mmCIF entry with sequence, helices, sheets and N, C-alpha, C, O atoms, coordinates in Angstrom:
data_MODEL
# 
_entry.id   MODEL 
# 
_entity.id                         1 
_entity.type                       polymer 
_entity.pdbx_number_of_molecules   1 
# 
_entity_poly.entity_id                      1 
_entity_poly.type                           'polypeptide(L)' 
_entity_poly.nstd_linkage                   no 
_entity_poly.nstd_monomer                   no 
_entity_poly.pdbx_seq_one_letter_code       MNDSNKKAPHIKINGEAYKMINVLTSNGELIASISAKDVIHDVNYQVQLIKAND 
_entity_poly.pdbx_seq_one_letter_code_can   MNDSNKKAPHIKINGEAYKMINVLTSNGELIASISAKDVIHDVNYQVQLIKAND 
_entity_poly.pdbx_strand_id                 A 
# 
loop_
_entity_poly_seq.entity_id 
_entity_poly_seq.num 
_entity_poly_seq.mon_id 
_entity_poly_seq.hetero 
1 1  MET n 
1 2  ASN n 
1 3  ASP n 
1 4  SER n 
1 5  ASN n 
1 6  LYS n 
1 7  LYS n 
1 8  ALA n 
1 9  PRO n 
1 10 HIS n 
1 11 ILE n 
1 12 LYS n 
1 13 ILE n 
1 14 ASN n 
1 15 GLY n 
1 16 GLU n 
1 17 ALA n 
1 18 TYR n 
1 19 LYS n 
1 20 MET n 
1 21 ILE n 
1 22 ASN n 
1 23 VAL n 
1 24 LEU n 
1 25 THR n 
1 26 SER n 
1 27 ASN n 
1 28 GLY n 
1 29 GLU n 
1 30 LEU n 
1 31 ILE n 
1 32 ALA n 
1 33 SER n 
1 34 ILE n 
1 35 SER n 
1 36 ALA n 
1 37 LYS n 
1 38 ASP n 
1 39 VAL n 
1 40 ILE n 
1 41 HIS n 
1 42 ASP n 
1 43 VAL n 
1 44 ASN n 
1 45 TYR n 
1 46 GLN n 
1 47 VAL n 
1 48 GLN n 
1 49 LEU n 
1 50 ILE n 
1 51 LYS n 
1 52 ALA n 
1 53 ASN n 
1 54 ASP n 
# 
_struct_asym.id          A 
_struct_asym.entity_id   1 
# 
_struct_conf.conf_type_id            HELX_P 
_struct_conf.id                      HELX_P1 
_struct_conf.pdbx_PDB_helix_id       AA1 
_struct_conf.beg_label_comp_id       ASP 
_struct_conf.beg_label_asym_id       A 
_struct_conf.beg_label_seq_id        3 
_struct_conf.pdbx_beg_PDB_ins_code   ? 
_struct_conf.end_label_comp_id       ASN 
_struct_conf.end_label_asym_id       A 
_struct_conf.end_label_seq_id        5 
_struct_conf.pdbx_end_PDB_ins_code   ? 
_struct_conf.beg_auth_comp_id        ASP 
_struct_conf.beg_auth_asym_id        A 
_struct_conf.beg_auth_seq_id         3 
_struct_conf.end_auth_comp_id        ASN 
_struct_conf.end_auth_asym_id        A 
_struct_conf.end_auth_seq_id         5 
_struct_conf.pdbx_PDB_helix_class    5 
_struct_conf.details                 ? 
_struct_conf.pdbx_PDB_helix_length   3 
# 
_struct_conf_type.id          HELX_P 
_struct_conf_type.criteria    ? 
_struct_conf_type.reference   ? 
# 
loop_
_struct_sheet.id 
_struct_sheet.type 
_struct_sheet.number_strands 
_struct_sheet.details 
AA1 ? 2 ? 
AA2 ? 3 ? 
# 
loop_
_struct_sheet_order.sheet_id 
_struct_sheet_order.range_id_1 
_struct_sheet_order.range_id_2 
_struct_sheet_order.offset 
_struct_sheet_order.sense 
AA1 1 2 ? anti-parallel 
AA2 1 2 ? anti-parallel 
AA2 2 3 ? anti-parallel 
# 
loop_
_struct_sheet_range.sheet_id 
_struct_sheet_range.id 
_struct_sheet_range.beg_label_comp_id 
_struct_sheet_range.beg_label_asym_id 
_struct_sheet_range.beg_label_seq_id 
_struct_sheet_range.pdbx_beg_PDB_ins_code 
_struct_sheet_range.end_label_comp_id 
_struct_sheet_range.end_label_asym_id 
_struct_sheet_range.end_label_seq_id 
_struct_sheet_range.pdbx_end_PDB_ins_code 
_struct_sheet_range.beg_auth_comp_id 
_struct_sheet_range.beg_auth_asym_id 
_struct_sheet_range.beg_auth_seq_id 
_struct_sheet_range.end_auth_comp_id 
_struct_sheet_range.end_auth_asym_id 
_struct_sheet_range.end_auth_seq_id 
AA1 1 ILE A 11 ? ILE A 13 ? ILE A 11 ILE A 13 
AA1 2 GLU A 16 ? TYR A 18 ? GLU A 16 TYR A 18 
AA2 1 MET A 20 ? LEU A 24 ? MET A 20 LEU A 24 
AA2 2 LEU A 30 ? SER A 35 ? LEU A 30 SER A 35 
AA2 3 VAL A 39 ? HIS A 41 ? VAL A 39 HIS A 41 
# 
loop_
_atom_site.group_PDB 
_atom_site.id 
_atom_site.type_symbol 
_atom_site.label_atom_id 
_atom_site.label_alt_id 
_atom_site.label_comp_id 
_atom_site.label_asym_id 
_atom_site.label_entity_id 
_atom_site.label_seq_id 
_atom_site.pdbx_PDB_ins_code 
_atom_site.Cartn_x 
_atom_site.Cartn_y 
_atom_site.Cartn_z 
_atom_site.occupancy 
_atom_site.B_iso_or_equiv 
_atom_site.pdbx_formal_charge 
_atom_site.auth_seq_id 
_atom_site.auth_comp_id 
_atom_site.auth_asym_id 
_atom_site.auth_atom_id 
_atom_site.pdbx_PDB_model_num 
ATOM 1   N N  . MET A 1 1  ? 120.570 -67.467 107.232 1.00 0.00 ? 1  MET A N  1 
ATOM 2   C CA . MET A 1 1  ? 120.910 -67.313 105.791 1.00 0.00 ? 1  MET A CA 1 
ATOM 3   C C  . MET A 1 1  ? 122.413 -67.116 105.757 1.00 0.00 ? 1  MET A C  1 
ATOM 4   O O  . MET A 1 1  ? 122.955 -66.278 106.478 1.00 0.00 ? 1  MET A O  1 
ATOM 5   N N  . ASN A 1 2  ? 123.108 -67.920 104.885 1.00 0.00 ? 2  ASN A N  1 
ATOM 6   C CA . ASN A 1 2  ? 124.539 -67.756 104.817 1.00 0.00 ? 2  ASN A CA 1 
ATOM 7   C C  . ASN A 1 2  ? 124.929 -66.693 103.720 1.00 0.00 ? 2  ASN A C  1 
ATOM 8   O O  . ASN A 1 2  ? 124.068 -66.289 102.938 1.00 0.00 ? 2  ASN A O  1 
ATOM 9   N N  . ASP A 1 3  ? 126.192 -66.254 103.666 1.00 0.00 ? 3  ASP A N  1 
ATOM 10  C CA . ASP A 1 3  ? 126.547 -65.161 102.817 1.00 0.00 ? 3  ASP A CA 1 
ATOM 11  C C  . ASP A 1 3  ? 126.249 -65.432 101.306 1.00 0.00 ? 3  ASP A C  1 
ATOM 12  O O  . ASP A 1 3  ? 125.972 -64.498 100.554 1.00 0.00 ? 3  ASP A O  1 
ATOM 13  N N  . SER A 1 4  ? 126.309 -66.703 100.885 1.00 0.00 ? 4  SER A N  1 
ATOM 14  C CA . SER A 1 4  ? 126.143 -66.971 99.456  1.00 0.00 ? 4  SER A CA 1 
ATOM 15  C C  . SER A 1 4  ? 124.721 -66.723 99.042  1.00 0.00 ? 4  SER A C  1 
ATOM 16  O O  . SER A 1 4  ? 124.461 -66.465 97.867  1.00 0.00 ? 4  SER A O  1 
ATOM 17  N N  . ASN A 1 5  ? 123.729 -66.798 100.030 1.00 0.00 ? 5  ASN A N  1 
ATOM 18  C CA . ASN A 1 5  ? 122.344 -66.583 99.696  1.00 0.00 ? 5  ASN A CA 1 
ATOM 19  C C  . ASN A 1 5  ? 121.848 -65.129 99.766  1.00 0.00 ? 5  ASN A C  1 
ATOM 20  O O  . ASN A 1 5  ? 120.728 -64.807 99.371  1.00 0.00 ? 5  ASN A O  1 
ATOM 21  N N  . LYS A 1 6  ? 122.747 -64.257 100.294 1.00 0.00 ? 6  LYS A N  1 
ATOM 22  C CA . LYS A 1 6  ? 122.377 -62.915 100.487 1.00 0.00 ? 6  LYS A CA 1 
ATOM 23  C C  . LYS A 1 6  ? 122.473 -62.144 99.159  1.00 0.00 ? 6  LYS A C  1 
ATOM 24  O O  . LYS A 1 6  ? 123.350 -62.445 98.349  1.00 0.00 ? 6  LYS A O  1 
ATOM 25  N N  . LYS A 1 7  ? 121.621 -61.188 98.922  1.00 0.00 ? 7  LYS A N  1 
ATOM 26  C CA . LYS A 1 7  ? 121.700 -60.352 97.690  1.00 0.00 ? 7  LYS A CA 1 
ATOM 27  C C  . LYS A 1 7  ? 122.784 -59.330 97.993  1.00 0.00 ? 7  LYS A C  1 
ATOM 28  O O  . LYS A 1 7  ? 122.920 -58.838 99.113  1.00 0.00 ? 7  LYS A O  1 
ATOM 29  N N  . ALA A 1 8  ? 123.547 -59.033 96.951  1.00 0.00 ? 8  ALA A N  1 
ATOM 30  C CA . ALA A 1 8  ? 124.541 -58.016 97.049  1.00 0.00 ? 8  ALA A CA 1 
ATOM 31  C C  . ALA A 1 8  ? 123.854 -56.625 97.176  1.00 0.00 ? 8  ALA A C  1 
ATOM 32  O O  . ALA A 1 8  ? 122.827 -56.431 96.525  1.00 0.00 ? 8  ALA A O  1 
ATOM 33  N N  . PRO A 1 9  ? 124.341 -55.681 97.946  1.00 0.00 ? 9  PRO A N  1 
ATOM 34  C CA . PRO A 1 9  ? 123.764 -54.326 98.012  1.00 0.00 ? 9  PRO A CA 1 
ATOM 35  C C  . PRO A 1 9  ? 123.739 -53.685 96.586  1.00 0.00 ? 9  PRO A C  1 
ATOM 36  O O  . PRO A 1 9  ? 124.588 -53.960 95.738  1.00 0.00 ? 9  PRO A O  1 
ATOM 37  N N  . HIS A 1 10 ? 122.777 -52.871 96.391  1.00 0.00 ? 10 HIS A N  1 
ATOM 38  C CA . HIS A 1 10 ? 122.756 -52.191 95.108  1.00 0.00 ? 10 HIS A CA 1 
ATOM 39  C C  . HIS A 1 10 ? 122.121 -50.837 95.280  1.00 0.00 ? 10 HIS A C  1 
ATOM 40  O O  . HIS A 1 10 ? 121.491 -50.502 96.284  1.00 0.00 ? 10 HIS A O  1 
ATOM 41  N N  . ILE A 1 11 ? 122.340 -50.072 94.199  1.00 0.00 ? 11 ILE A N  1 
ATOM 42  C CA . ILE A 1 11 ? 121.795 -48.650 94.149  1.00 0.00 ? 11 ILE A CA 1 
ATOM 43  C C  . ILE A 1 11 ? 120.605 -48.720 93.164  1.00 0.00 ? 11 ILE A C  1 
ATOM 44  O O  . ILE A 1 11 ? 120.704 -49.275 92.070  1.00 0.00 ? 11 ILE A O  1 
ATOM 45  N N  . LYS A 1 12 ? 119.500 -48.142 93.597  1.00 0.00 ? 12 LYS A N  1 
ATOM 46  C CA . LYS A 1 12 ? 118.285 -48.210 92.789  1.00 0.00 ? 12 LYS A CA 1 
ATOM 47  C C  . LYS A 1 12 ? 117.974 -46.817 92.227  1.00 0.00 ? 12 LYS A C  1 
ATOM 48  O O  . LYS A 1 12 ? 117.867 -45.856 92.989  1.00 0.00 ? 12 LYS A O  1 
ATOM 49  N N  . ILE A 1 13 ? 117.830 -46.703 90.923  1.00 0.00 ? 13 ILE A N  1 
ATOM 50  C CA . ILE A 1 13 ? 117.535 -45.451 90.297  1.00 0.00 ? 13 ILE A CA 1 
ATOM 51  C C  . ILE A 1 13 ? 116.358 -45.740 89.268  1.00 0.00 ? 13 ILE A C  1 
ATOM 52  O O  . ILE A 1 13 ? 116.473 -46.587 88.382  1.00 0.00 ? 13 ILE A O  1 
ATOM 53  N N  . ASN A 1 14 ? 115.280 -45.013 89.444  1.00 0.00 ? 14 ASN A N  1 
ATOM 54  C CA . ASN A 1 14 ? 114.082 -45.222 88.558  1.00 0.00 ? 14 ASN A CA 1 
ATOM 55  C C  . ASN A 1 14 ? 113.714 -46.686 88.419  1.00 0.00 ? 14 ASN A C  1 
ATOM 56  O O  . ASN A 1 14 ? 113.372 -47.132 87.324  1.00 0.00 ? 14 ASN A O  1 
ATOM 57  N N  . GLY A 1 15 ? 113.776 -47.440 89.501  1.00 0.00 ? 15 GLY A N  1 
ATOM 58  C CA . GLY A 1 15 ? 113.353 -48.829 89.522  1.00 0.00 ? 15 GLY A CA 1 
ATOM 59  C C  . GLY A 1 15 ? 114.376 -49.785 88.987  1.00 0.00 ? 15 GLY A C  1 
ATOM 60  O O  . GLY A 1 15 ? 114.152 -50.993 89.053  1.00 0.00 ? 15 GLY A O  1 
ATOM 61  N N  . GLU A 1 16 ? 115.516 -49.310 88.445  1.00 0.00 ? 16 GLU A N  1 
ATOM 62  C CA . GLU A 1 16 ? 116.591 -50.194 87.984  1.00 0.00 ? 16 GLU A CA 1 
ATOM 63  C C  . GLU A 1 16 ? 117.651 -50.312 89.073  1.00 0.00 ? 16 GLU A C  1 
ATOM 64  O O  . GLU A 1 16 ? 117.979 -49.328 89.736  1.00 0.00 ? 16 GLU A O  1 
ATOM 65  N N  . ALA A 1 17 ? 118.171 -51.488 89.251  1.00 0.00 ? 17 ALA A N  1 
ATOM 66  C CA . ALA A 1 17 ? 119.234 -51.769 90.245  1.00 0.00 ? 17 ALA A CA 1 
ATOM 67  C C  . ALA A 1 17 ? 120.624 -51.762 89.575  1.00 0.00 ? 17 ALA A C  1 
ATOM 68  O O  . ALA A 1 17 ? 120.844 -52.340 88.511  1.00 0.00 ? 17 ALA A O  1 
ATOM 69  N N  . TYR A 1 18 ? 121.545 -51.068 90.269  1.00 0.00 ? 18 TYR A N  1 
ATOM 70  C CA . TYR A 1 18 ? 122.925 -50.996 89.727  1.00 0.00 ? 18 TYR A CA 1 
ATOM 71  C C  . TYR A 1 18 ? 123.841 -51.387 90.853  1.00 0.00 ? 18 TYR A C  1 
ATOM 72  O O  . TYR A 1 18 ? 123.583 -51.013 91.997  1.00 0.00 ? 18 TYR A O  1 
ATOM 73  N N  . LYS A 1 19 ? 124.911 -52.129 90.583  1.00 0.00 ? 19 LYS A N  1 
ATOM 74  C CA . LYS A 1 19 ? 125.841 -52.514 91.581  1.00 0.00 ? 19 LYS A CA 1 
ATOM 75  C C  . LYS A 1 19 ? 126.946 -51.348 91.843  1.00 0.00 ? 19 LYS A C  1 
ATOM 76  O O  . LYS A 1 19 ? 127.557 -51.239 92.906  1.00 0.00 ? 19 LYS A O  1 
ATOM 77  N N  . MET A 1 20 ? 127.111 -50.505 90.733  1.00 0.00 ? 20 MET A N  1 
ATOM 78  C CA . MET A 1 20 ? 128.123 -49.534 90.883  1.00 0.00 ? 20 MET A CA 1 
ATOM 79  C C  . MET A 1 20 ? 127.815 -48.407 89.889  1.00 0.00 ? 20 MET A C  1 
ATOM 80  O O  . MET A 1 20 ? 127.191 -48.655 88.857  1.00 0.00 ? 20 MET A O  1 
ATOM 81  N N  . ILE A 1 21 ? 128.246 -47.168 90.187  1.00 0.00 ? 21 ILE A N  1 
ATOM 82  C CA . ILE A 1 21 ? 128.222 -46.059 89.304  1.00 0.00 ? 21 ILE A CA 1 
ATOM 83  C C  . ILE A 1 21 ? 129.627 -45.541 89.124  1.00 0.00 ? 21 ILE A C  1 
ATOM 84  O O  . ILE A 1 21 ? 130.273 -45.178 90.107  1.00 0.00 ? 21 ILE A O  1 
ATOM 85  N N  . ASN A 1 22 ? 130.113 -45.494 87.927  1.00 0.00 ? 22 ASN A N  1 
ATOM 86  C CA . ASN A 1 22 ? 131.457 -44.983 87.670  1.00 0.00 ? 22 ASN A CA 1 
ATOM 87  C C  . ASN A 1 22 ? 131.287 -43.635 86.992  1.00 0.00 ? 22 ASN A C  1 
ATOM 88  O O  . ASN A 1 22 ? 130.456 -43.450 86.103  1.00 0.00 ? 22 ASN A O  1 
ATOM 89  N N  . VAL A 1 23 ? 132.131 -42.681 87.463  1.00 0.00 ? 23 VAL A N  1 
ATOM 90  C CA . VAL A 1 23 ? 132.134 -41.312 86.878  1.00 0.00 ? 23 VAL A CA 1 
ATOM 91  C C  . VAL A 1 23 ? 133.426 -41.176 86.118  1.00 0.00 ? 23 VAL A C  1 
ATOM 92  O O  . VAL A 1 23 ? 134.496 -41.338 86.705  1.00 0.00 ? 23 VAL A O  1 
ATOM 93  N N  . LEU A 1 24 ? 133.366 -40.873 84.781  1.00 0.00 ? 24 LEU A N  1 
ATOM 94  C CA . LEU A 1 24 ? 134.491 -40.793 83.917  1.00 0.00 ? 24 LEU A CA 1 
ATOM 95  C C  . LEU A 1 24 ? 134.690 -39.395 83.354  1.00 0.00 ? 24 LEU A C  1 
ATOM 96  O O  . LEU A 1 24 ? 133.718 -38.660 83.181  1.00 0.00 ? 24 LEU A O  1 
ATOM 97  N N  . THR A 1 25 ? 135.916 -39.018 83.068  1.00 0.00 ? 25 THR A N  1 
ATOM 98  C CA . THR A 1 25 ? 136.177 -37.815 82.314  1.00 0.00 ? 25 THR A CA 1 
ATOM 99  C C  . THR A 1 25 ? 135.896 -38.108 80.843  1.00 0.00 ? 25 THR A C  1 
ATOM 100 O O  . THR A 1 25 ? 135.706 -39.262 80.460  1.00 0.00 ? 25 THR A O  1 
ATOM 101 N N  . SER A 1 26 ? 135.870 -37.033 80.003  1.00 0.00 ? 26 SER A N  1 
ATOM 102 C CA . SER A 1 26 ? 135.681 -37.195 78.572  1.00 0.00 ? 26 SER A CA 1 
ATOM 103 C C  . SER A 1 26 ? 136.725 -38.073 77.992  1.00 0.00 ? 26 SER A C  1 
ATOM 104 O O  . SER A 1 26 ? 136.472 -38.664 76.942  1.00 0.00 ? 26 SER A O  1 
ATOM 105 N N  . ASN A 1 27 ? 137.903 -38.221 78.589  1.00 0.00 ? 27 ASN A N  1 
ATOM 106 C CA . ASN A 1 27 ? 138.983 -39.056 78.099  1.00 0.00 ? 27 ASN A CA 1 
ATOM 107 C C  . ASN A 1 27 ? 138.839 -40.513 78.479  1.00 0.00 ? 27 ASN A C  1 
ATOM 108 O O  . ASN A 1 27 ? 139.582 -41.369 77.999  1.00 0.00 ? 27 ASN A O  1 
ATOM 109 N N  . GLY A 1 28 ? 137.851 -40.798 79.368  1.00 0.00 ? 28 GLY A N  1 
ATOM 110 C CA . GLY A 1 28 ? 137.592 -42.170 79.839  1.00 0.00 ? 28 GLY A CA 1 
ATOM 111 C C  . GLY A 1 28 ? 138.293 -42.413 81.173  1.00 0.00 ? 28 GLY A C  1 
ATOM 112 O O  . GLY A 1 28 ? 138.259 -43.548 81.649  1.00 0.00 ? 28 GLY A O  1 
ATOM 113 N N  . GLU A 1 29 ? 138.915 -41.439 81.799  1.00 0.00 ? 29 GLU A N  1 
ATOM 114 C CA . GLU A 1 29 ? 139.569 -41.588 83.074  1.00 0.00 ? 29 GLU A CA 1 
ATOM 115 C C  . GLU A 1 29 ? 138.612 -41.724 84.201  1.00 0.00 ? 29 GLU A C  1 
ATOM 116 O O  . GLU A 1 29 ? 137.773 -40.842 84.383  1.00 0.00 ? 29 GLU A O  1 
ATOM 117 N N  . LEU A 1 30 ? 138.678 -42.772 84.974  1.00 0.00 ? 30 LEU A N  1 
ATOM 118 C CA . LEU A 1 30 ? 137.873 -42.991 86.131  1.00 0.00 ? 30 LEU A CA 1 
ATOM 119 C C  . LEU A 1 30 ? 138.183 -41.972 87.233  1.00 0.00 ? 30 LEU A C  1 
ATOM 120 O O  . LEU A 1 30 ? 139.308 -41.904 87.726  1.00 0.00 ? 30 LEU A O  1 
ATOM 121 N N  . ILE A 1 31 ? 137.189 -41.195 87.606  1.00 0.00 ? 31 ILE A N  1 
ATOM 122 C CA . ILE A 1 31 ? 137.450 -40.211 88.677  1.00 0.00 ? 31 ILE A CA 1 
ATOM 123 C C  . ILE A 1 31 ? 136.669 -40.480 89.938  1.00 0.00 ? 31 ILE A C  1 
ATOM 124 O O  . ILE A 1 31 ? 136.998 -39.942 90.995  1.00 0.00 ? 31 ILE A O  1 
ATOM 125 N N  . ALA A 1 32 ? 135.613 -41.324 89.849  1.00 0.00 ? 32 ALA A N  1 
ATOM 126 C CA . ALA A 1 32 ? 134.840 -41.715 91.013  1.00 0.00 ? 32 ALA A CA 1 
ATOM 127 C C  . ALA A 1 32 ? 134.108 -42.994 90.764  1.00 0.00 ? 32 ALA A C  1 
ATOM 128 O O  . ALA A 1 32 ? 133.662 -43.252 89.645  1.00 0.00 ? 32 ALA A O  1 
ATOM 129 N N  . SER A 1 33 ? 133.972 -43.818 91.805  1.00 0.00 ? 33 SER A N  1 
ATOM 130 C CA . SER A 1 33 ? 133.269 -45.050 91.717  1.00 0.00 ? 33 SER A CA 1 
ATOM 131 C C  . SER A 1 33 ? 132.413 -45.115 92.928  1.00 0.00 ? 33 SER A C  1 
ATOM 132 O O  . SER A 1 33 ? 132.926 -45.036 94.045  1.00 0.00 ? 33 SER A O  1 
ATOM 133 N N  . ILE A 1 34 ? 131.086 -45.262 92.757  1.00 0.00 ? 34 ILE A N  1 
ATOM 134 C CA . ILE A 1 34 ? 130.157 -45.229 93.836  1.00 0.00 ? 34 ILE A CA 1 
ATOM 135 C C  . ILE A 1 34 ? 129.356 -46.548 93.905  1.00 0.00 ? 34 ILE A C  1 
ATOM 136 O O  . ILE A 1 34 ? 128.700 -46.924 92.933  1.00 0.00 ? 34 ILE A O  1 
ATOM 137 N N  . SER A 1 35 ? 129.409 -47.222 95.019  1.00 0.00 ? 35 SER A N  1 
ATOM 138 C CA . SER A 1 35 ? 128.614 -48.460 95.253  1.00 0.00 ? 35 SER A CA 1 
ATOM 139 C C  . SER A 1 35 ? 127.752 -48.263 96.495  1.00 0.00 ? 35 SER A C  1 
ATOM 140 O O  . SER A 1 35 ? 127.820 -47.230 97.162  1.00 0.00 ? 35 SER A O  1 
ATOM 141 N N  . ALA A 1 36 ? 126.971 -49.240 96.779  1.00 0.00 ? 36 ALA A N  1 
ATOM 142 C CA . ALA A 1 36 ? 126.149 -49.179 97.974  1.00 0.00 ? 36 ALA A CA 1 
ATOM 143 C C  . ALA A 1 36 ? 126.979 -49.271 99.271  1.00 0.00 ? 36 ALA A C  1 
ATOM 144 O O  . ALA A 1 36 ? 126.495 -48.905 100.342 1.00 0.00 ? 36 ALA A O  1 
ATOM 145 N N  . LYS A 1 37 ? 128.227 -49.758 99.173  1.00 0.00 ? 37 LYS A N  1 
ATOM 146 C CA . LYS A 1 37 ? 129.062 -49.873 100.317 1.00 0.00 ? 37 LYS A CA 1 
ATOM 147 C C  . LYS A 1 37 ? 130.140 -48.856 100.447 1.00 0.00 ? 37 LYS A C  1 
ATOM 148 O O  . LYS A 1 37 ? 130.676 -48.647 101.536 1.00 0.00 ? 37 LYS A O  1 
ATOM 149 N N  . ASP A 1 38 ? 130.487 -48.186 99.310  1.00 0.00 ? 38 ASP A N  1 
ATOM 150 C CA . ASP A 1 38 ? 131.665 -47.307 99.420  1.00 0.00 ? 38 ASP A CA 1 
ATOM 151 C C  . ASP A 1 38 ? 131.638 -46.251 98.272  1.00 0.00 ? 38 ASP A C  1 
ATOM 152 O O  . ASP A 1 38 ? 130.963 -46.413 97.256  1.00 0.00 ? 38 ASP A O  1 
ATOM 153 N N  . VAL A 1 39 ? 132.410 -45.170 98.501  1.00 0.00 ? 39 VAL A N  1 
ATOM 154 C CA . VAL A 1 39 ? 132.614 -44.138 97.494  1.00 0.00 ? 39 VAL A CA 1 
ATOM 155 C C  . VAL A 1 39 ? 134.112 -43.946 97.443  1.00 0.00 ? 39 VAL A C  1 
ATOM 156 O O  . VAL A 1 39 ? 134.749 -43.630 98.449  1.00 0.00 ? 39 VAL A O  1 
ATOM 157 N N  . ILE A 1 40 ? 134.682 -44.145 96.226  1.00 0.00 ? 40 ILE A N  1 
ATOM 158 C CA . ILE A 1 40 ? 136.079 -43.937 95.966  1.00 0.00 ? 40 ILE A CA 1 
ATOM 159 C C  . ILE A 1 40 ? 136.255 -42.861 94.938  1.00 0.00 ? 40 ILE A C  1 
ATOM 160 O O  . ILE A 1 40 ? 135.560 -42.881 93.922  1.00 0.00 ? 40 ILE A O  1 
ATOM 161 N N  . HIS A 1 41 ? 137.175 -41.889 95.151  1.00 0.00 ? 41 HIS A N  1 
ATOM 162 C CA . HIS A 1 41 ? 137.311 -40.872 94.129  1.00 0.00 ? 41 HIS A CA 1 
ATOM 163 C C  . HIS A 1 41 ? 138.779 -40.500 94.038  1.00 0.00 ? 41 HIS A C  1 
ATOM 164 O O  . HIS A 1 41 ? 139.582 -40.745 94.939  1.00 0.00 ? 41 HIS A O  1 
ATOM 165 N N  . ASP A 1 42 ? 139.076 -39.908 92.924  1.00 0.00 ? 42 ASP A N  1 
ATOM 166 C CA . ASP A 1 42 ? 140.459 -39.348 92.693  1.00 0.00 ? 42 ASP A CA 1 
ATOM 167 C C  . ASP A 1 42 ? 140.732 -38.224 93.657  1.00 0.00 ? 42 ASP A C  1 
ATOM 168 O O  . ASP A 1 42 ? 139.822 -37.496 94.054  1.00 0.00 ? 42 ASP A O  1 
ATOM 169 N N  . VAL A 1 43 ? 141.965 -38.084 94.026  1.00 0.00 ? 43 VAL A N  1 
ATOM 170 C CA . VAL A 1 43 ? 142.347 -37.117 95.052  1.00 0.00 ? 43 VAL A CA 1 
ATOM 171 C C  . VAL A 1 43 ? 141.994 -35.687 94.579  1.00 0.00 ? 43 VAL A C  1 
ATOM 172 O O  . VAL A 1 43 ? 141.817 -34.826 95.441  1.00 0.00 ? 43 VAL A O  1 
ATOM 173 N N  . ASN A 1 44 ? 141.883 -35.387 93.322  1.00 0.00 ? 44 ASN A N  1 
ATOM 174 C CA . ASN A 1 44 ? 141.591 -34.074 92.801  1.00 0.00 ? 44 ASN A CA 1 
ATOM 175 C C  . ASN A 1 44 ? 140.070 -33.756 92.711  1.00 0.00 ? 44 ASN A C  1 
ATOM 176 O O  . ASN A 1 44 ? 139.678 -32.655 92.324  1.00 0.00 ? 44 ASN A O  1 
ATOM 177 N N  . TYR A 1 45 ? 139.250 -34.728 93.071  1.00 0.00 ? 45 TYR A N  1 
ATOM 178 C CA . TYR A 1 45 ? 137.818 -34.622 92.936  1.00 0.00 ? 45 TYR A CA 1 
ATOM 179 C C  . TYR A 1 45 ? 137.151 -34.856 94.218  1.00 0.00 ? 45 TYR A C  1 
ATOM 180 O O  . TYR A 1 45 ? 137.730 -35.498 95.094  1.00 0.00 ? 45 TYR A O  1 
ATOM 181 N N  . GLN A 1 46 ? 135.907 -34.355 94.404  1.00 0.00 ? 46 GLN A N  1 
ATOM 182 C CA . GLN A 1 46 ? 135.066 -34.544 95.553  1.00 0.00 ? 46 GLN A CA 1 
ATOM 183 C C  . GLN A 1 46 ? 133.774 -35.148 95.159  1.00 0.00 ? 46 GLN A C  1 
ATOM 184 O O  . GLN A 1 46 ? 133.285 -34.820 94.078  1.00 0.00 ? 46 GLN A O  1 
ATOM 185 N N  . VAL A 1 47 ? 133.154 -36.024 95.949  1.00 0.00 ? 47 VAL A N  1 
ATOM 186 C CA . VAL A 1 47 ? 131.894 -36.572 95.757  1.00 0.00 ? 47 VAL A CA 1 
ATOM 187 C C  . VAL A 1 47 ? 130.964 -36.167 96.985  1.00 0.00 ? 47 VAL A C  1 
ATOM 188 O O  . VAL A 1 47 ? 131.308 -36.426 98.138  1.00 0.00 ? 47 VAL A O  1 
ATOM 189 N N  . GLN A 1 48 ? 129.857 -35.569 96.706  1.00 0.00 ? 48 GLN A N  1 
ATOM 190 C CA . GLN A 1 48 ? 128.939 -35.202 97.773  1.00 0.00 ? 48 GLN A CA 1 
ATOM 191 C C  . GLN A 1 48 ? 127.732 -36.107 97.707  1.00 0.00 ? 48 GLN A C  1 
ATOM 192 O O  . GLN A 1 48 ? 127.144 -36.276 96.639  1.00 0.00 ? 48 GLN A O  1 
ATOM 193 N N  . LEU A 1 49 ? 127.351 -36.696 98.833  1.00 0.00 ? 49 LEU A N  1 
ATOM 194 C CA . LEU A 1 49 ? 126.187 -37.508 98.945  1.00 0.00 ? 49 LEU A CA 1 
ATOM 195 C C  . LEU A 1 49 ? 125.067 -36.616 99.572  1.00 0.00 ? 49 LEU A C  1 
ATOM 196 O O  . LEU A 1 49 ? 125.252 -35.983 100.611 1.00 0.00 ? 49 LEU A O  1 
ATOM 197 N N  . ILE A 1 50 ? 123.985 -36.609 98.929  1.00 0.00 ? 50 ILE A N  1 
ATOM 198 C CA . ILE A 1 50 ? 122.830 -35.785 99.359  1.00 0.00 ? 50 ILE A CA 1 
ATOM 199 C C  . ILE A 1 50 ? 121.665 -36.649 99.714  1.00 0.00 ? 50 ILE A C  1 
ATOM 200 O O  . ILE A 1 50 ? 121.122 -37.294 98.817  1.00 0.00 ? 50 ILE A O  1 
ATOM 201 N N  . LYS A 1 51 ? 121.240 -36.717 100.928 1.00 0.00 ? 51 LYS A N  1 
ATOM 202 C CA . LYS A 1 51 ? 120.181 -37.600 101.428 1.00 0.00 ? 51 LYS A CA 1 
ATOM 203 C C  . LYS A 1 51 ? 118.827 -37.042 100.897 1.00 0.00 ? 51 LYS A C  1 
ATOM 204 O O  . LYS A 1 51 ? 118.626 -35.838 100.735 1.00 0.00 ? 51 LYS A O  1 
ATOM 205 N N  . ALA A 1 52 ? 117.916 -38.020 100.640 1.00 0.00 ? 52 ALA A N  1 
ATOM 206 C CA . ALA A 1 52 ? 116.561 -37.693 100.239 1.00 0.00 ? 52 ALA A CA 1 
ATOM 207 C C  . ALA A 1 52 ? 115.789 -37.272 101.490 1.00 0.00 ? 52 ALA A C  1 
ATOM 208 O O  . ALA A 1 52 ? 116.029 -37.765 102.592 1.00 0.00 ? 52 ALA A O  1 
ATOM 209 N N  . ASN A 1 53 ? 114.839 -36.329 101.274 1.00 0.00 ? 53 ASN A N  1 
ATOM 210 C CA . ASN A 1 53 ? 113.981 -36.016 102.459 1.00 0.00 ? 53 ASN A CA 1 
ATOM 211 C C  . ASN A 1 53 ? 113.036 -37.099 102.769 1.00 0.00 ? 53 ASN A C  1 
ATOM 212 O O  . ASN A 1 53 ? 112.322 -37.544 101.871 1.00 0.00 ? 53 ASN A O  1 
ATOM 213 N N  . ASP A 1 54 ? 112.975 -37.544 103.932 1.00 0.00 ? 54 ASP A N  1 
ATOM 214 C CA . ASP A 1 54 ? 112.109 -38.717 104.324 1.00 0.00 ? 54 ASP A CA 1 
ATOM 215 C C  . ASP A 1 54 ? 110.757 -38.179 104.725 1.00 0.00 ? 54 ASP A C  1 
ATOM 216 O O  . ASP A 1 54 ? 109.869 -38.950 105.088 1.00 0.00 ? 54 ASP A O  1 
# 
C-alpha cells in the first residue's frame, strides 16, 4: 500500500474521528494543538497525556 492510500492517523472520541484538537484561550489564542502524531504547546502551558487502563 502506498502513502496516498493510507488513512491519516486520527483521534477518536465518542465514535467521532478528529485529525486535531486545538486548545484556545478565551481570546482565541492557540495554546496547544494535539494530533495523533504530535502535541505542540505554548511555552507557558503544559499538556499531560493520560493513558486509558487496558
